[in-house]
N, C-alpha and C positions, 0 to 999 in steps of 0.2 A: 504413629503420629502423622497426620496429614501435613503436607507442605503448606506453608502460609503463602497465599497468593497476593501479589501486589495489586492494590486497588488502582483502577484506571478509569478515567472518565470517558474513554473511547469504547464504542461498541465494535469489538473486533470482528463481528459477523457482518457488519454493514458492508454493502456492495460499494466499492469505490469505482471500479471500471464496470459500469452498468451494461455497456454494449457486449462485454464478454462474460458478465456475471461472475466477477472475481471480487472476493471480499478482502477487507483490510488484513485479516489473518493470513489469507493465502498469499497476498502480495508481499507481506512482511517475510513469510517463510521463503519465498522465491528470492527476495533481495538478499537474505542471509545465505541461502544455498549457493546462489550464483555470484556472491560477493560483489553486488552492484554498488557503485559509489556515486553515481550521478543520474539525474533524470534522463538524460540522453541514452546512457547505457541501459537503463530500465526499458525505455521505449524501443530500443533496438534489439533487446534480448528476446529471442524467439521462444525460449523456455517459459518465460513469465506470461507472454501473450496478453499484454495490456496496452491500452492507449493507441491501438492501431486502426480503430474504426472511426472514432471522432476525437476531438481534442478537449472535450469538456472535463475529463478527469485529470488532465495534465497538471494544471495549476490552480484553477478556481473551484473545481469540483462539479459534478454533474448537476447538483442543485444550487450551484453558485454559493456554496456555504463553506468553502475551504477544505472540505474532506476530499483530498486529492492524492495523486501519486506522489507529488512533491512532499506533502505532509507525511505520508507513510514512510517515505525514504528518510525524512528528517527524524522521525520518531525512532526508526531502526538505528540510525547513526547515534542517537542519544541513548540507545539501549532501553527505551521506554516501551518497545514492542518486541 
């Protein structure tokens, strides 16, 4: 019997850090693996490799739509990703 997947309104394959071509799914996995708890920790973490070329993905999102590192971190903390 297949596992029931939780429905989500987020496209986990969407690139959040466009400069480094890193998707929401990859960022969430790194946050969990590295036990990141803050945006500053995430930006300083060399394993995740996000947010180091420009600042668009930090808070507002590359397309100024809220899809950002801060949003992914929040969703991981809420166990929604």
